[in-house]
C-alpha positions in Angstrom: 196.5 78.0 -190.0 196.3 74.6 -191.6 195.2 74.8 -195.2 193.4 72.0 -197.1 193.5 72.1 -200.9 190.6 70.9 -203.0 189.6 71.1 -206.7 186.0 72.0 -207.1 183.5 71.3 -209.9 185.5 68.3 -211.0 186.3 64.7 -209.9 189.9 65.1 -211.2 192.5 66.9 -209.0 194.0 68.4 -212.2 190.7 69.9 -213.3 188.2 72.4 -211.9 189.0 75.3 -209.7 191.5 74.9 -206.8 190.3 76.2 -203.4 192.1 76.7 -200.2 190.1 75.7 -197.1 190.9 76.6 -193.5 188.6 74.7 -191.2 189.6 76.7 -188.1 190.3 80.4 -188.5 188.7 81.4 -185.2 190.1 84.7 -184.0 192.1 85.3 -187.2 192.1 88.9 -188.5 191.2 90.0 -192.0 194.9 90.8 -192.6 196.0 87.3 -191.5 193.4 85.6 -193.7 194.4 87.8 -196.7 198.0 86.9 -196.1 197.2 83.2 -196.1 195.1 83.5 -199.2 197.9 85.3 -201.0 200.4 82.6 -199.9 198.0 79.8 -201.1 197.7 81.7 -204.4 194.3 80.2 -205.5 191.4 82.3 -206.7 189.9 82.1 -203.3 190.5 80.5 -199.9 187.5 79.8 -197.6 187.9 80.3 -193.8 185.7 78.9 -191.1 185.7 81.8 -188.6 183.0 80.4 -186.2 180.6 77.6 -185.7 177.3 77.0 -183.9 178.0 73.3 -184.3 179.7 70.9 -186.7 177.1 71.6 -189.4 176.4 75.4 -188.9 179.4 77.5 -189.7 180.4 81.1 -190.2 182.5 81.7 -193.3 184.7 84.3 -194.9 186.4 84.2 -198.3 189.6 85.9 -199.5 191.3 86.1 -202.8 195.0 87.0 -202.9 193.7 90.5 -203.6 190.9 91.2 -201.2 188.0 89.7 -199.3 185.0 88.7 -201.4 181.4 88.3 -200.1 180.9 84.8 -201.4 182.8 82.1 -203.3 180.9 79.2 -204.8 183.7 76.8 -205.6 185.3 77.2 -202.2 181.8 76.6 -200.6 181.4 73.4 -202.5 184.9 72.3 -201.6 184.4 73.1 -197.9 181.1 71.2 -197.8 182.8 68.1 -199.3 185.7 68.4 -196.9 183.4 68.7 -193.9 181.3 65.7 -195.1 184.4 63.5 -195.0 184.8 64.4 -191.3 181.2 64.6 -190.1 179.3 62.5 -192.5 177.1 63.3 -195.5 174.1 65.5 -195.0 173.0 69.1 -194.5 175.2 72.1 -193.7 174.5 75.8 -193.2 177.1 78.5 -193.9 176.6 82.1 -192.7 178.5 84.2 -195.2 178.9 87.9 -195.8 176.4 87.5 -198.7 173.8 85.8 -196.6 173.0 82.4 -195.2 173.6 79.4 -197.5 172.0 76.0 -197.2 174.1 73.1 -198.5 174.0 69.3 -198.9 177.0 67.1 -199.3 177.2 63.4 -200.2 179.5 61.1 -202.1 182.1 63.7 -202.9 179.5 66.2 -204.3 177.9 69.2 -202.8 175.1 71.6 -203.7 174.2 75.0 -202.3 171.1 77.1 -202.6 172.2 80.7 -203.5 170.8 83.8 -202.1 168.0 85.4 -204.2 169.5 86.4 -207.5 169.1 89.9 -208.9 169.8 91.5 -212.2 170.7 95.1 -213.0 171.4 97.1 -216.2 174.9 97.7 -217.4 175.5 101.3 -218.1 176.6 102.4 -221.6 180.1 103.3 -220.4 180.4 100.0 -218.5 179.5 98.0 -221.6 181.7 100.0 -223.9 184.6 99.5 -221.5 184.1 95.7 -221.4 183.8 95.4 -225.1 187.0 97.5 -225.6 188.8 95.4 -222.9 188.1 92.2 -224.8 188.5 93.6 -228.3 184.9 92.9 -229.1 182.2 94.9 -231.0 178.5 95.2 -230.2 177.6 92.9 -233.1 179.7 90.1 -231.4 177.0 89.9 -228.7 174.2 87.3 -229.0 171.0 89.4 -229.4 169.0 86.8 -227.5 171.0 87.6 -224.3 171.3 91.3 -223.5 174.2 92.4 -221.4 173.4 92.8 -217.7 175.0 92.7 -214.2 173.8 89.5 -212.4 174.2 88.7 -208.8 173.7 85.7 -206.5 176.3 86.5 -203.8 178.6 88.6 -206.0 177.9 91.0 -208.8 179.1 89.8 -212.2 178.7 91.6 -215.5 177.4 89.1 -218.1 178.2 89.2 -221.9 177.0 86.4 -224.1 178.7 86.1 -227.5 177.1 84.4 -230.6 180.3 83.1 -232.3 182.4 80.3 -231.0 185.6 81.6 -232.6 185.2 85.0 -231.0 184.5 83.3 -227.7 187.6 81.2 -227.9 189.8 83.9 -229.4 189.2 87.0 -227.3 192.2 88.3 -225.3 192.6 90.9 -222.6 195.2 92.7 -220.6 195.0 91.3 -217.0 196.1 94.5 -215.3 193.5 96.5 -217.2 190.8 93.9 -216.4 191.8 94.2 -212.7 191.2 98.0 -213.0 187.8 97.4 -214.6 186.7 95.2 -211.7 188.0 97.5 -209.0 186.7 100.7 -210.7 183.2 99.3 -210.9 183.1 97.6 -207.5 182.7 94.1 -209.0 184.3 91.9 -206.4 184.6 88.7 -208.4 184.7 87.9 -212.2 183.8 89.3 -215.6 181.5 86.6 -217.2 181.7 86.0 -220.9 179.4 83.1 -222.1 178.5 81.2 -225.2 175.1 79.4 -225.5 175.8 75.9 -226.8 172.1 75.2 -226.3 169.3 76.9 -224.4 170.3 74.9 -221.3 174.0 74.4 -222.0 176.6 77.2 -221.8 180.3 77.5 -221.9 181.7 80.3 -219.8 185.0 82.2 -219.4 185.3 84.1 -216.2 188.0 86.7 -216.2 189.5 87.2 -212.8 193.1 88.6 -212.6 194.4 88.0 -209.1 197.8 86.8 -208.1 199.0 84.5 -211.0 195.5 83.9 -212.2 193.9 85.5 -215.2 190.8 83.4 -215.7 188.9 81.4 -213.1 188.5 77.7 -214.0 185.0 77.2 -212.5 183.0 79.9 -210.8 180.0 78.9 -208.7 178.8 82.4 -207.8 178.9 83.5 -211.4 177.0 80.3 -212.5 174.3 81.2 -210.0 174.2 84.8 -211.2 174.0 83.7 -214.8 171.1 81.3 -214.1 169.3 84.0 -212.1 169.8 86.2 -215.2 168.3 83.6 -217.5 165.3 83.2 -215.3 164.8 86.9 -214.8 164.9 87.6 -218.5 162.6 84.7 -219.4 165.3 82.8 -221.2 164.7 79.5 -219.4 161.4 77.9 -218.4 161.6 76.9 -214.7 162.0 74.4 -213.3 165.1 73.9 -215.5 168.5 72.4 -215.2 171.4 74.4 -216.8 174.8 72.8 -217.4 177.8 75.1 -217.5 181.2 74.1 -218.8 184.2 76.2 -217.8 188.0 76.0 -217.5 188.9 74.6 -221.0 190.8 77.8 -221.9 193.1 77.5 -218.8 193.6 73.7 -219.0 191.4 72.9 -216.0 188.0 71.9 -217.3 185.1 71.9 -214.8 181.4 71.2 -214.9 178.7 73.1 -212.9 175.1 72.1 -212.7 172.5 74.7 -211.7 168.8 73.8 -211.0 166.6 76.9 -211.6 163.3 76.9 -209.7 160.5 79.3 -210.4 161.6 81.6 -207.6 164.1 82.0 -204.8 167.7 80.9 -204.9 169.1 78.6 -207.5 170.8 75.4 -206.6 174.5 75.0 -207.7 176.0 71.5 -207.7 179.4 69.9 -208.4 182.0 67.5 -207.3 185.1 68.2 -205.3 188.3 66.2 -204.6 191.4 66.7 -202.6 194.5 67.9 -204.4 198.0 66.5 -203.9 200.0 68.3 -201.2 
């Protein structure tokens, strides 16, 4: 399978989140796609496994560890790659998490997420996350209660109140991997800092292959903004800006438009990476 390599949520090939893209994986088995994703070594690789036409595609996503229901940065990257071949405009992706509407133009793409949902974190889950990161309950920002947010994948969300604690927390990647697997969380552990009511910086912990933190996570950004709306922490319609990747040397920028209801709209740039 031919693999394209794009950086998403950035206009700099050295920034954002690298994604593998296979534009024709028709007939490939899950084992074959997992092997390709492991060889590519990025957080996720997107596979086009079928198509109704050039603009309506069936997608699957694999990390080097397992299949994931949805991947925001690889979705944005795939839409931009398709637009270079078929022209700017609308696309539809059928994914394991649901059908996603997209628009791509001028090296940028946006997708409308599935309907976000928010669930409680159990006491043991919260205790385990705090212990993993060496944090205490009073490190949490009291305005933003811990929850599990989903808009394609389920992500636990912790929001800290102190920038030094946000920059300084560490974790054991192998232990973080066990926390993800034991709780059935397929993607990242989200730790955020509110720079403003509509501006957040985020670290998304995702130990897979040689990766420990994801540089820019579209599905987590969608989940976080669904969480903000559900808890009444933004006043829709609102535009939220999310900075991510500084801690791993690949800064990225995600924009999320939050309507009063339905899916949120996640936007960003994507560029080819050198071979």
